FIMARGU-272987 format. One record per residue (C-alpha): residue number from 1; residue in one letter; y, z, x. Coordinates in nm, 3 decimals, always signed. Layout:
BEGIN
<num = NUM, residuo = A, Y = Y, Z = Z, X = X>
...
END
This chain:
BEGIN
<num = 1, residuo = X, Y = -2.718, Z = -5.575, X = +1.530>
<num = 2, residuo = X, Y = -2.980, Z = -5.301, X = +1.520>
<num = 3, residuo = X, Y = -2.785, Z = -5.107, X = +1.782>
<num = 4, residuo = X, Y = -2.464, Z = -5.136, X = +1.578>
<num = 5, residuo = X, Y = -2.645, Z = -5.024, X = +1.264>
<num = 6, residuo = X, Y = -2.793, Z = -4.725, X = +1.448>
<num = 7, residuo = X, Y = -2.451, Z = -4.629, X = +1.584>
<num = 8, residuo = X, Y = -2.299, Z = -4.660, X = +1.236>
<num = 9, residuo = X, Y = -2.576, Z = -4.448, X = +1.084>
<num = 10, residuo = X, Y = -2.530, Z = -4.182, X = +1.351>
<num = 11, residuo = X, Y = -2.153, Z = -4.174, X = +1.291>
<num = 12, residuo = X, Y = -2.162, Z = -4.168, X = +0.911>
<num = 13, residuo = X, Y = -2.487, Z = -3.982, X = +0.860>
<num = 14, residuo = X, Y = -2.459, Z = -3.711, X = +1.126>
<num = 15, residuo = X, Y = -2.134, Z = -3.692, X = +1.323>
<num = 16, residuo = X, Y = -1.888, Z = -3.705, X = +1.032>
<num = 17, residuo = X, Y = -2.070, Z = -3.439, X = +0.822>
<num = 18, residuo = X, Y = -2.101, Z = -3.219, X = +1.133>
<num = 19, residuo = X, Y = -1.730, Z = -3.251, X = +1.213>
<num = 20, residuo = X, Y = -1.639, Z = -3.180, X = +0.850>
<num = 21, residuo = X, Y = -1.843, Z = -2.858, X = +0.841>
<num = 22, residuo = X, Y = -1.735, Z = -2.736, X = +1.185>
<num = 23, residuo = X, Y = -1.366, Z = -2.821, X = +1.139>
<num = 24, residuo = X, Y = -1.341, Z = -2.634, X = +0.809>
<num = 25, residuo = X, Y = -1.515, Z = -2.326, X = +0.951>
<num = 26, residuo = X, Y = -1.312, Z = -2.322, X = +1.274>
<num = 27, residuo = X, Y = -0.982, Z = -2.387, X = +1.095>
<num = 28, residuo = X, Y = -1.025, Z = -2.088, X = +0.863>
<num = 29, residuo = X, Y = -1.143, Z = -1.865, X = +1.148>
<num = 30, residuo = X, Y = -0.833, Z = -1.940, X = +1.352>
<num = 31, residuo = X, Y = -0.614, Z = -1.925, X = +1.041>
<num = 32, residuo = X, Y = -0.726, Z = -1.563, X = +1.000>
<num = 33, residuo = X, Y = -0.609, Z = -1.479, X = +1.354>
<num = 34, residuo = X, Y = -0.288, Z = -1.675, X = +1.300>
<num = 35, residuo = X, Y = -0.192, Z = -1.520, X = +0.965>
<num = 36, residuo = X, Y = -0.230, Z = -1.159, X = +1.081>
<num = 37, residuo = X, Y = -0.055, Z = -1.238, X = +1.413>
<num = 38, residuo = X, Y = +0.245, Z = -1.374, X = +1.225>
<num = 39, residuo = X, Y = +0.239, Z = -1.064, X = +1.002>
<num = 40, residuo = X, Y = +0.248, Z = -0.848, X = +1.317>
<num = 41, residuo = X, Y = +0.537, Z = -1.053, X = +1.459>
<num = 42, residuo = X, Y = +0.333, Z = -1.199, X = +1.745>
<num = 43, residuo = X, Y = +0.452, Z = -1.536, X = +1.874>
<num = 44, residuo = X, Y = +0.179, Z = -1.799, X = +1.849>
<num = 45, residuo = X, Y = +0.211, Z = -2.065, X = +2.118>
<num = 46, residuo = X, Y = -0.066, Z = -2.295, X = +1.994>
<num = 47, residuo = X, Y = -0.306, Z = -2.345, X = +1.702>
<num = 48, residuo = X, Y = -0.573, Z = -2.589, X = +1.813>
<num = 49, residuo = X, Y = -0.873, Z = -2.741, X = +1.640>
<num = 50, residuo = X, Y = -1.087, Z = -2.864, X = +1.929>
<num = 51, residuo = X, Y = -1.049, Z = -2.837, X = +2.304>
<num = 52, residuo = X, Y = -0.932, Z = -3.065, X = +2.583>
<num = 53, residuo = X, Y = -0.667, Z = -3.333, X = +2.563>
<num = 54, residuo = X, Y = -0.445, Z = -3.332, X = +2.254>
<num = 55, residuo = X, Y = -0.493, Z = -3.629, X = +2.019>
<num = 56, residuo = X, Y = -0.192, Z = -3.549, X = +1.805>
<num = 57, residuo = X, Y = +0.013, Z = -3.249, X = +1.701>
<num = 58, residuo = X, Y = +0.345, Z = -3.108, X = +1.594>
<num = 59, residuo = X, Y = +0.557, Z = -2.804, X = +1.676>
<num = 60, residuo = X, Y = +0.682, Z = -2.592, X = +1.385>
<num = 61, residuo = X, Y = +1.013, Z = -2.409, X = +1.357>
<num = 62, residuo = X, Y = +0.870, Z = -2.091, X = +1.513>
<num = 63, residuo = X, Y = +0.750, Z = -2.271, X = +1.825>
<num = 64, residuo = X, Y = +0.379, Z = -2.297, X = +1.739>
<num = 65, residuo = X, Y = +0.213, Z = -2.619, X = +1.852>
<num = 66, residuo = X, Y = -0.038, Z = -2.731, X = +1.586>
<num = 67, residuo = X, Y = -0.279, Z = -2.979, X = +1.742>
<num = 68, residuo = X, Y = -0.608, Z = -3.163, X = +1.714>
<num = 69, residuo = X, Y = -0.788, Z = -3.211, X = +2.046>
<num = 70, residuo = X, Y = -1.050, Z = -3.445, X = +2.189>
<num = 71, residuo = X, Y = -1.354, Z = -3.214, X = +2.195>
<num = 72, residuo = X, Y = -1.409, Z = -3.102, X = +1.833>
<num = 73, residuo = X, Y = -1.652, Z = -2.818, X = +1.910>
<num = 74, residuo = X, Y = -1.441, Z = -2.517, X = +1.822>
<num = 75, residuo = X, Y = -1.078, Z = -2.420, X = +1.838>
<num = 76, residuo = X, Y = -0.840, Z = -2.140, X = +1.929>
<num = 77, residuo = X, Y = -0.510, Z = -1.967, X = +1.865>
<num = 78, residuo = X, Y = -0.311, Z = -1.894, X = +2.182>
<num = 79, residuo = X, Y = -0.065, Z = -1.605, X = +2.162>
<num = 80, residuo = X, Y = +0.243, Z = -1.542, X = +2.374>
<num = 81, residuo = X, Y = +0.132, Z = -1.375, X = +2.697>
<num = 82, residuo = X, Y = -0.223, Z = -1.515, X = +2.689>
<num = 83, residuo = X, Y = -0.369, Z = -1.683, X = +2.995>
<num = 84, residuo = X, Y = -0.620, Z = -1.892, X = +2.800>
<num = 85, residuo = X, Y = -0.781, Z = -1.956, X = +2.461>
<num = 86, residuo = X, Y = -0.996, Z = -1.641, X = +2.492>
<num = 87, residuo = X, Y = -0.683, Z = -1.418, X = +2.474>
<num = 88, residuo = X, Y = -0.721, Z = -1.297, X = +2.832>
<num = 89, residuo = X, Y = -0.373, Z = -1.162, X = +2.917>
<num = 90, residuo = X, Y = -0.169, Z = -1.344, X = +3.178>
<num = 91, residuo = X, Y = -0.018, Z = -1.044, X = +3.355>
<num = 92, residuo = X, Y = +0.203, Z = -1.248, X = +3.589>
<num = 93, residuo = X, Y = +0.354, Z = -1.434, X = +3.295>
<num = 94, residuo = X, Y = +0.402, Z = -1.113, X = +3.098>
<num = 95, residuo = X, Y = +0.588, Z = -0.957, X = +3.392>
<num = 96, residuo = X, Y = +0.832, Z = -1.250, X = +3.385>
<num = 97, residuo = X, Y = +0.908, Z = -1.224, X = +3.014>
<num = 98, residuo = X, Y = +1.242, Z = -1.088, X = +2.899>
<num = 99, residuo = X, Y = +1.250, Z = -0.765, X = +2.699>
<num = 100, residuo = X, Y = +1.303, Z = -0.962, X = +2.379>
<num = 101, residuo = X, Y = +1.016, Z = -1.202, X = +2.456>
<num = 102, residuo = X, Y = +0.785, Z = -0.916, X = +2.548>
<num = 103, residuo = X, Y = +0.828, Z = -0.768, X = +2.199>
<num = 104, residuo = X, Y = +0.649, Z = -1.069, X = +2.048>
<num = 105, residuo = X, Y = +0.370, Z = -1.084, X = +2.309>
<num = 106, residuo = X, Y = +0.021, Z = -1.005, X = +2.183>
<num = 107, residuo = X, Y = -0.054, Z = -0.759, X = +2.466>
<num = 108, residuo = X, Y = +0.259, Z = -0.554, X = +2.384>
<num = 109, residuo = X, Y = +0.150, Z = -0.473, X = +2.029>
<num = 110, residuo = X, Y = -0.011, Z = -0.140, X = +1.931>
<num = 111, residuo = X, Y = -0.387, Z = -0.135, X = +1.966>
<num = 112, residuo = X, Y = -0.444, Z = -0.126, X = +1.589>
<num = 113, residuo = X, Y = -0.241, Z = -0.445, X = +1.544>
<num = 114, residuo = X, Y = -0.430, Z = -0.624, X = +1.821>
<num = 115, residuo = X, Y = -0.759, Z = -0.512, X = +1.667>
<num = 116, residuo = X, Y = -0.647, Z = -0.634, X = +1.323>
<num = 117, residuo = X, Y = -0.550, Z = -0.974, X = +1.463>
<num = 118, residuo = X, Y = -0.882, Z = -1.014, X = +1.642>
<num = 119, residuo = X, Y = -1.091, Z = -0.895, X = +1.346>
<num = 120, residuo = X, Y = -0.906, Z = -1.127, X = +1.108>
<num = 121, residuo = X, Y = -1.091, Z = -1.436, X = +1.237>
<num = 122, residuo = X, Y = -1.445, Z = -1.326, X = +1.143>
<num = 123, residuo = X, Y = -1.314, Z = -1.167, X = +0.822>
<num = 124, residuo = X, Y = -1.159, Z = -1.503, X = +0.727>
<num = 125, residuo = X, Y = -1.500, Z = -1.664, X = +0.779>
<num = 126, residuo = X, Y = -1.661, Z = -1.414, X = +0.542>
<num = 127, residuo = X, Y = -1.386, Z = -1.462, X = +0.283>
<num = 128, residuo = X, Y = -1.430, Z = -1.841, X = +0.305>
<num = 129, residuo = X, Y = -1.804, Z = -1.804, X = +0.242>
<num = 130, residuo = X, Y = -1.744, Z = -1.574, X = -0.056>
<num = 131, residuo = X, Y = -1.496, Z = -1.820, X = -0.208>
<num = 132, residuo = X, Y = -1.726, Z = -2.120, X = -0.155>
<num = 133, residuo = X, Y = -2.033, Z = -1.944, X = -0.294>
<num = 134, residuo = X, Y = -1.828, Z = -1.806, X = -0.582>
<num = 135, residuo = X, Y = -1.694, Z = -2.151, X = -0.670>
<num = 136, residuo = X, Y = -2.045, Z = -2.299, X = -0.660>
<num = 137, residuo = X, Y = -2.190, Z = -2.020, X = -0.874>
<num = 138, residuo = X, Y = -1.909, Z = -2.063, X = -1.127>
<num = 139, residuo = X, Y = -1.943, Z = -2.442, X = -1.134>
<num = 140, residuo = X, Y = -2.322, Z = -2.488, X = -1.139>
<num = 141, residuo = X, Y = -2.469, Z = -2.137, X = -1.155>
<num = 142, residuo = X, Y = -2.794, Z = -2.039, X = -0.990>
<num = 143, residuo = X, Y = -3.101, Z = -2.252, X = -1.058>
<num = 144, residuo = X, Y = -3.471, Z = -2.223, X = -0.978>
<num = 145, residuo = X, Y = -3.801, Z = -2.094, X = -1.110>
<num = 146, residuo = X, Y = -3.878, Z = -1.732, X = -1.184>
<num = 147, residuo = X, Y = -4.070, Z = -1.556, X = -0.903>
<num = 148, residuo = X, Y = -4.403, Z = -1.572, X = -1.088>
<num = 149, residuo = X, Y = -4.712, Z = -1.600, X = -0.864>
<num = 150, residuo = X, Y = -4.940, Z = -1.890, X = -0.961>
<num = 151, residuo = X, Y = -5.192, Z = -1.852, X = -0.680>
<num = 152, residuo = X, Y = -5.264, Z = -1.610, X = -0.394>
<num = 153, residuo = X, Y = -5.442, Z = -1.763, X = -0.095>
<num = 154, residuo = X, Y = -5.739, Z = -1.562, X = +0.038>
<num = 155, residuo = X, Y = -5.721, Z = -1.378, X = +0.372>
<num = 156, residuo = X, Y = -5.341, Z = -1.406, X = +0.387>
<num = 157, residuo = X, Y = -5.071, Z = -1.139, X = +0.384>
<num = 158, residuo = X, Y = -5.017, Z = -1.144, X = +0.006>
<num = 159, residuo = X, Y = -5.389, Z = -1.106, X = -0.064>
<num = 160, residuo = X, Y = -5.428, Z = -0.829, X = +0.194>
<num = 161, residuo = X, Y = -5.139, Z = -0.639, X = +0.034>
<num = 162, residuo = X, Y = -5.289, Z = -0.667, X = -0.316>
<num = 163, residuo = X, Y = -5.063, Z = -0.926, X = -0.481>
<num = 164, residuo = X, Y = -5.232, Z = -1.118, X = -0.763>
<num = 165, residuo = X, Y = -5.185, Z = -1.435, X = -0.964>
<num = 166, residuo = X, Y = -4.968, Z = -1.353, X = -1.265>
<num = 167, residuo = X, Y = -4.754, Z = -1.099, X = -1.080>
<num = 168, residuo = X, Y = -4.378, Z = -1.132, X = -1.132>
<num = 169, residuo = X, Y = -4.177, Z = -1.024, X = -0.825>
<num = 170, residuo = X, Y = -3.874, Z = -0.823, X = -0.938>
<num = 171, residuo = X, Y = -3.742, Z = -0.669, X = -0.613>
<num = 172, residuo = X, Y = -3.794, Z = -0.689, X = -0.237>
<num = 173, residuo = X, Y = -3.663, Z = -0.399, X = -0.027>
<num = 174, residuo = X, Y = -3.433, Z = -0.297, X = -0.314>
<num = 175, residuo = X, Y = -3.288, Z = -0.648, X = -0.360>
<num = 176, residuo = X, Y = -3.324, Z = -0.793, X = -0.709>
<num = 177, residuo = X, Y = -3.519, Z = -1.122, X = -0.704>
<num = 178, residuo = X, Y = -3.426, Z = -1.378, X = -0.969>
<num = 179, residuo = X, Y = -3.575, Z = -1.701, X = -0.833>
<num = 180, residuo = X, Y = -3.873, Z = -1.802, X = -0.622>
<num = 181, residuo = X, Y = -3.630, Z = -1.952, X = -0.371>
<num = 182, residuo = X, Y = -3.487, Z = -1.606, X = -0.301>
<num = 183, residuo = X, Y = -3.839, Z = -1.475, X = -0.241>
<num = 184, residuo = X, Y = -3.914, Z = -1.760, X = +0.000>
<num = 185, residuo = X, Y = -3.587, Z = -1.709, X = +0.191>
<num = 186, residuo = X, Y = -3.656, Z = -1.341, X = +0.251>
<num = 187, residuo = X, Y = -4.014, Z = -1.403, X = +0.361>
<num = 188, residuo = X, Y = -3.917, Z = -1.681, X = +0.604>
<num = 189, residuo = X, Y = -3.669, Z = -1.455, X = +0.785>
<num = 190, residuo = X, Y = -3.900, Z = -1.153, X = +0.809>
<num = 191, residuo = X, Y = -4.216, Z = -1.245, X = +0.999>
<num = 192, residuo = X, Y = -4.411, Z = -0.936, X = +1.110>
<num = 193, residuo = X, Y = -4.169, Z = -0.711, X = +0.916>
<num = 194, residuo = X, Y = -4.304, Z = -0.486, X = +0.636>
<num = 195, residuo = X, Y = -4.135, Z = -0.561, X = +0.302>
<num = 196, residuo = X, Y = -4.157, Z = -0.343, X = -0.009>
<num = 197, residuo = X, Y = -4.233, Z = -0.558, X = -0.316>
<num = 198, residuo = X, Y = -4.165, Z = -0.432, X = -0.668>
<num = 199, residuo = X, Y = -4.394, Z = -0.622, X = -0.905>
<num = 200, residuo = X, Y = -4.422, Z = -0.656, X = -1.282>
<num = 201, residuo = X, Y = -4.797, Z = -0.689, X = -1.343>
<num = 202, residuo = X, Y = -4.831, Z = -0.774, X = -1.713>
<num = 203, residuo = X, Y = -4.572, Z = -0.512, X = -1.803>
<num = 204, residuo = X, Y = -4.687, Z = -0.249, X = -1.555>
<num = 205, residuo = X, Y = -4.468, Z = -0.174, X = -1.249>
<num = 206, residuo = X, Y = -4.652, Z = -0.195, X = -0.916>
<num = 207, residuo = X, Y = -4.516, Z = -0.124, X = -0.565>
<num = 208, residuo = X, Y = -4.678, Z = -0.299, X = -0.268>
<num = 209, residuo = X, Y = -4.593, Z = -0.333, X = +0.102>
<num = 210, residuo = X, Y = -4.634, Z = -0.690, X = +0.231>
<num = 211, residuo = X, Y = -4.599, Z = -0.784, X = +0.599>
<num = 212, residuo = X, Y = -4.542, Z = -1.161, X = +0.636>
<num = 213, residuo = X, Y = -4.749, Z = -1.333, X = +0.905>
<num = 214, residuo = X, Y = -4.576, Z = -1.540, X = +1.172>
<num = 215, residuo = X, Y = -4.705, Z = -1.892, X = +1.111>
<num = 216, residuo = X, Y = -4.595, Z = -2.243, X = +1.196>
<num = 217, residuo = X, Y = -4.491, Z = -2.406, X = +0.870>
<num = 218, residuo = X, Y = -4.251, Z = -2.655, X = +0.721>
<num = 219, residuo = X, Y = -3.921, Z = -2.477, X = +0.667>
<num = 220, residuo = X, Y = -3.649, Z = -2.741, X = +0.656>
<num = 221, residuo = X, Y = -3.655, Z = -3.118, X = +0.589>
<num = 222, residuo = X, Y = -4.011, Z = -3.159, X = +0.711>
<num = 223, residuo = X, Y = -3.945, Z = -2.969, X = +1.035>
<num = 224, residuo = X, Y = -4.208, Z = -2.716, X = +1.140>
<num = 225, residuo = X, Y = -4.115, Z = -2.379, X = +1.289>
<num = 226, residuo = X, Y = -4.272, Z = -2.038, X = +1.333>
<num = 227, residuo = X, Y = -4.151, Z = -1.828, X = +1.037>
<num = 228, residuo = X, Y = -4.265, Z = -1.566, X = +0.789>
<num = 229, residuo = X, Y = -4.546, Z = -1.657, X = +0.549>
<num = 230, residuo = X, Y = -4.742, Z = -1.448, X = +0.297>
<num = 231, residuo = X, Y = -4.971, Z = -1.714, X = +0.152>
<num = 232, residuo = X, Y = -4.892, Z = -1.766, X = -0.214>
<num = 233, residuo = X, Y = -4.773, Z = -2.036, X = -0.451>
<num = 234, residuo = X, Y = -4.517, Z = -1.993, X = -0.726>
<num = 235, residuo = X, Y = -4.541, Z = -2.134, X = -1.074>
<num = 236, residuo = X, Y = -4.445, Z = -2.495, X = -1.150>
<num = 237, residuo = X, Y = -4.446, Z = -2.434, X = -1.526>
<num = 238, residuo = X, Y = -4.113, Z = -2.565, X = -1.668>
<num = 239, residuo = X, Y = -4.109, Z = -2.272, X = -1.912>
<num = 240, residuo = X, Y = -4.015, Z = -2.048, X = -1.617>
<num = 241, residuo = X, Y = -3.715, Z = -2.252, X = -1.505>
<num = 242, residuo = X, Y = -3.397, Z = -2.042, X = -1.497>
<num = 243, residuo = X, Y = -3.028, Z = -2.125, X = -1.476>
<num = 244, residuo = X, Y = -2.793, Z = -1.831, X = -1.445>
<num = 245, residuo = X, Y = -2.428, Z = -1.891, X = -1.533>
<num = 246, residuo = X, Y = -2.144, Z = -1.672, X = -1.406>
<num = 247, residuo = X, Y = -1.793, Z = -1.584, X = -1.517>
<num = 248, residuo = X, Y = -1.519, Z = -1.617, X = -1.252>
<num = 249, residuo = X, Y = -1.544, Z = -1.246, X = -1.161>
<num = 250, residuo = X, Y = -1.922, Z = -1.255, X = -1.179>
<num = 251, residuo = X, Y = -1.927, Z = -1.562, X = -0.954>
<num = 252, residuo = X, Y = -1.712, Z = -1.393, X = -0.690>
<num = 253, residuo = X, Y = -1.932, Z = -1.082, X = -0.709>
<num = 254, residuo = X, Y = -2.245, Z = -1.293, X = -0.665>
<num = 255, residuo = X, Y = -2.075, Z = -1.489, X = -0.387>
<num = 256, residuo = X, Y = -2.005, Z = -1.159, X = -0.211>
<num = 257, residuo = X, Y = -2.369, Z = -1.053, X = -0.253>
<num = 258, residuo = X, Y = -2.491, Z = -1.389, X = -0.123>
<num = 259, residuo = X, Y = -2.265, Z = -1.361, X = +0.182>
<num = 260, residuo = X, Y = -2.396, Z = -1.010, X = +0.249>
<num = 261, residuo = X, Y = -2.757, Z = -1.129, X = +0.211>
<num = 262, residuo = X, Y = -2.702, Z = -1.399, X = +0.472>
<num = 263, residuo = X, Y = -2.538, Z = -1.148, X = +0.706>
<num = 264, residuo = X, Y = -2.820, Z = -0.900, X = +0.655>
<num = 265, residuo = X, Y = -3.089, Z = -1.164, X = +0.703>
<num = 266, residuo = X, Y = -2.922, Z = -1.306, X = +1.015>
<num = 267, residuo = X, Y = -2.877, Z = -0.965, X = +1.180>
<num = 268, residuo = X, Y = -3.236, Z = -0.872, X = +1.091>
<num = 269, residuo = X, Y = -3.366, Z = -1.197, X = +1.239>
<num = 270, residuo = X, Y = -3.164, Z = -1.166, X = +1.562>
<num = 271, residuo = X, Y = -3.281, Z = -0.807, X = +1.604>
<num = 272, residuo = X, Y = -3.636, Z = -0.928, X = +1.546>
<num = 273, residuo = X, Y = -3.593, Z = -1.186, X = +1.823>
<num = 274, residuo = X, Y = -3.456, Z = -0.919, X = +2.059>
<num = 275, residuo = X, Y = -3.747, Z = -0.684, X = +1.981>
<num = 276, residuo = X, Y = -3.992, Z = -0.978, X = +2.002>
<num = 277, residuo = X, Y = -4.109, Z = -0.936, X = +1.641>
<num = 278, residuo = X, Y = -3.963, Z = -1.277, X = +1.555>
<num = 279, residuo = X, Y = -3.988, Z = -1.618, X = +1.715>
<num = 280, residuo = X, Y = -3.670, Z = -1.775, X = +1.853>
<num = 281, residuo = X, Y = -3.769, Z = -2.109, X = +1.695>
<num = 282, residuo = X, Y = -3.496, Z = -2.084, X = +1.429>
<num = 283, residuo = X, Y = -3.215, Z = -2.052, X = +1.685>
<num = 284, residuo = X, Y = -3.010, Z = -2.366, X = +1.725>
<num = 285, residuo = X, Y = -2.693, Z = -2.498, X = +1.887>
<num = 286, residuo = X, Y = -2.444, Z = -2.778, X = +1.815>
<num = 287, residuo = X, Y = -2.714, Z = -3.049, X = +1.819>
<num = 288, residuo = X, Y = -2.918, Z = -2.858, X = +1.562>
<num = 289, residuo = X, Y = -2.614, Z = -2.795, X = +1.342>
<num = 290, residuo = X, Y = -2.522, Z = -3.164, X = +1.360>
<num = 291, residuo = X, Y = -2.876, Z = -3.266, X = +1.267>
<num = 292, residuo = X, Y = -2.886, Z = -3.027, X = +0.970>
<num = 293, residuo = X, Y = -2.538, Z = -3.135, X = +0.858>
<num = 294, residuo = X, Y = -2.651, Z = -3.496, X = +0.842>
<num = 295, residuo = X, Y = -2.968, Z = -3.410, X = +0.652>
<num = 296, residuo = X, Y = -2.782, Z = -3.192, X = +0.403>
<num = 297, residuo = X, Y = -2.510, Z = -3.454, X = +0.358>
<num = 298, residuo = X, Y = -2.779, Z = -3.695, X = +0.236>
<num = 299, residuo = X, Y = -2.834, Z = -3.457, X = -0.059>
<num = 300, residuo = X, Y = -2.468, Z = -3.471, X = -0.166>
<num = 301, residuo = X, Y = -2.132, Z = -3.304, X = -0.120>
<num = 302, residuo = X, Y = -2.223, Z = -2.976, X = -0.294>
<num = 303, residuo = X, Y = -2.513, Z = -2.895, X = -0.058>
<num = 304, residuo = X, Y = -2.285, Z = -2.981, X = +0.237>
<num = 305, residuo = X, Y = -2.020, Z = -2.742, X = +0.105>
<num = 306, residuo = X, Y = -2.290, Z = -2.475, X = +0.065>
<num = 307, residuo = X, Y = -2.394, Z = -2.533, X = +0.428>
<num = 308, residuo = X, Y = -2.029, Z = -2.485, X = +0.527>
<num = 309, residuo = X, Y = -2.039, Z = -2.138, X = +0.369>
<num = 310, residuo = X, Y = -2.362, Z = -2.048, X = +0.550>
<num = 311, residuo = X, Y = -2.224, Z = -2.168, X = +0.884>
<num = 312, residuo = X, Y = -1.901, Z = -1.976, X = +0.820>
<num = 313, residuo = X, Y = -2.099, Z = -1.653, X = +0.787>
<num = 314, residuo = X, Y = -2.291, Z = -1.734, X = +1.108>
<num = 315, residuo = X, Y = -1.973, Z = -1.808, X = +1.305>
<num = 316, residuo = X, Y = -1.817, Z = -1.484, X = +1.181>
<num = 317, residuo = X, Y = -2.120, Z = -1.281, X = +1.286>
<num = 318, residuo = X, Y = -2.150, Z = -1.449, X = +1.626>
<num = 319, residuo = X, Y = -1.787, Z = -1.374, X = +1.700>
<num = 320, residuo = X, Y = -1.839, Z = -1.007, X = +1.614>
<num = 321, residuo = X, Y = -2.107, Z = -0.972, X = +1.882>
<num = 322, residuo = X, Y = -1.993, Z = -0.703, X = +2.133>
<num = 323, residuo = X, Y = -1.966, Z = -0.953, X = +2.416>
<num = 324, residuo = X, Y = -1.643, Z = -0.974, X = +2.619>
<num = 325, residuo = X, Y = -1.466, Z = -1.307, X = +2.553>
<num = 326, residuo = X, Y = -1.580, Z = -1.303, X = +2.188>
<num = 327, residuo = X, Y = -1.384, Z = -1.122, X = +1.916>
<num = 328, residuo = X, Y = -1.638, Z = -0.841, X = +1.911>
<num = 329, residuo = X, Y = -1.594, Z = -0.784, X = +2.284>
<num = 330, residuo = X, Y = -1.217, Z = -0.754, X = +2.242>
<num = 331, residuo = X, Y = -1.273, Z = -0.501, X = +1.962>
<num = 332, residuo = X, Y = -1.495, Z = -0.295, X = +2.194>
<num = 333, residuo = X, Y = -1.217, Z = -0.292, X = +2.455>
<num = 334, residuo = X, Y = -0.963, Z = -0.186, X = +2.190>
<num = 335, residuo = X, Y = -1.193, Z = +0.090, X = +2.064>
<num = 336, residuo = X, Y = -1.222, Z = +0.221, X = +2.422>
<num = 337, residuo = X, Y = -0.844, Z = +0.202, X = +2.457>
<num = 338, residuo = X, Y = -0.792, Z = +0.397, X = +2.133>
<num = 339, residuo = X, Y = -1.037, Z = +0.669, X = +2.247>
<num = 340, residuo = X, Y = -0.897, Z = +0.694, X = +2.600>
<num = 341, residuo = X, Y = -0.532, Z = +0.666, X = +2.502>
<num = 342, residuo = X, Y = -0.484, Z = +0.386, X = +2.753>
<num = 343, residuo = X, Y = -0.635, Z = +0.041, X = +2.822>
<num = 344, residuo = X, Y = -0.936, Z = -0.008, X = +3.046>
<num = 345, residuo = X, Y = -0.841, Z = -0.102, X = +3.402>
<num = 346, residuo = X, Y = -0.760, Z = -0.465, X = +3.476>
<num = 347, residuo = X, Y = -1.064, Z = -0.487, X = +3.704>
<num = 348, residuo = X, Y = -1.301, Z = -0.361, X = +3.434>
<num = 349, residuo = X, Y = -1.160, Z = -0.608, X = +3.182>
<num = 350, residuo = X, Y = -1.174, Z = -0.899, X = +3.427>
<num = 351, residuo = X, Y = -1.536, Z = -0.823, X = +3.517>
<num = 352, residuo = X, Y = -1.618, Z = -0.787, X = +3.148>
<num = 353, residuo = X, Y = -1.467, Z = -1.126, X = +3.064>
<num = 354, residuo = X, Y = -1.661, Z = -1.292, X = +3.347>
<num = 355, residuo = X, Y = -1.988, Z = -1.134, X = +3.232>
<num = 356, residuo = X, Y = -1.913, Z = -1.233, X = +2.874>
<num = 357, residuo = X, Y = -1.841, Z = -1.592, X = +2.973>
<num = 358, residuo = X, Y = -2.167, Z = -1.604, X = +3.166>
<num = 359, residuo = X, Y = -2.365, Z = -1.469, X = +2.871>
<num = 360, residuo = X, Y = -2.207, Z = -1.718, X = +2.629>
<num = 361, residuo = X, Y = -2.273, Z = -2.010, X = +2.865>
<num = 362, residuo = X, Y = -2.635, Z = -1.900, X = +2.914>
<num = 363, residuo = X, Y = -2.684, Z = -1.879, X = +2.537>
<num = 364, residuo = X, Y = -2.533, Z = -2.225, X = +2.489>
<num = 365, residuo = X, Y = -2.764, Z = -2.370, X = +2.754>
<num = 366, residuo = X, Y = -3.064, Z = -2.197, X = +2.592>
<num = 367, residuo = X, Y = -2.998, Z = -2.314, X = +2.236>
<num = 368, residuo = X, Y = -2.905, Z = -2.666, X = +2.352>
<num = 369, residuo = X, Y = -3.230, Z = -2.686, X = +2.549>
<num = 370, residuo = X, Y = -3.421, Z = -2.574, X = +2.239>
<num = 371, residuo = X, Y = -3.239, Z = -2.839, X = +2.033>
<num = 372, residuo = X, Y = -3.335, Z = -3.111, X = +2.281>
<num = 373, residuo = X, Y = -3.698, Z = -2.999, X = +2.298>
<num = 374, residuo = X, Y = -3.709, Z = -2.985, X = +1.917>
<num = 375, residuo = X, Y = -3.583, Z = -3.345, X = +1.898>
<num = 376, residuo = X, Y = -3.835, Z = -3.459, X = +2.160>
<num = 377, residuo = X, Y = -4.122, Z = -3.288, X = +1.978>
<num = 378, residuo = X, Y = -4.015, Z = -3.428, X = +1.640>
<num = 379, residuo = X, Y = -3.983, Z = -3.784, X = +1.769>
<num = 380, residuo = X, Y = -4.301, Z = -3.783, X = +1.979>
END
């Protein structure tokens, strides 16, 4: 009975929320590719959510097979003339196509159309995030406490920089700060990175540079990771609670700003990892995403929808990485083709795709290993 209950809890509490989040994000990513491909008169052979054996599907009037597959960890759109889901051209197949069929093959389209089709996937992810954040801001607004400092801990980054109890943080690196949660989010993602704080000190403007320390701390659902910390505590006085409401246009504008903030923070963090200013502790793979999805789902449907928006931004950014096999790698090839006036040689492209596949597989192994070690450490 205990085993059945554990299996049920895993299914309902973790797997279903994870599949919900991932399926929505993947569907809209591929829908972006699909919509622009149809606009460019490219024949789409398949639109798949998941990989592997097909569970069920249907073929529409234009010959596209819409299907749901066994392994729900991604998806793809396969265009006419493609060898696989990564849009690697099948040159033997293309050579066998009739003149009429070749006109609708992806590889036969002008370079700007191919670039537009490829870029449409990540752009769709960003649009999805903006719409979700905008809808949430319009429905419930933004809530939290004002960024008023209640206490500064001695011998920590905030104290060393000159922050004091009673200071109200108004901006960090030019970004307006409205809640303490926004302050915390920026600090967490910027360990060992100097940040310019604009402070209202009893009506007097003060500018200070604060460099968060890299410290192990609780960052998410009781889990401890190495992240930025400056050593201060915000006010708990209910008089400083804020709830900002937005009009429909204001909500979309704020949703756009929130999407940009996540993009900026993610790129800054990844660059920090590459330059060894940041710890790689916050990197995670499918196991980590599943775990977070289950934890967030316990808080309700709105937090889970918000997580969907955050993951959509992350998927969009990952796919724009200039790695062959990802959308960004294809865009690099198309940029080179536009500059040279002709495509890169087949050998160069084939080698690039193999290197890209190797890099992606190595990254997946790395983040999955970190996920497993994180679980082992948490449960030990």
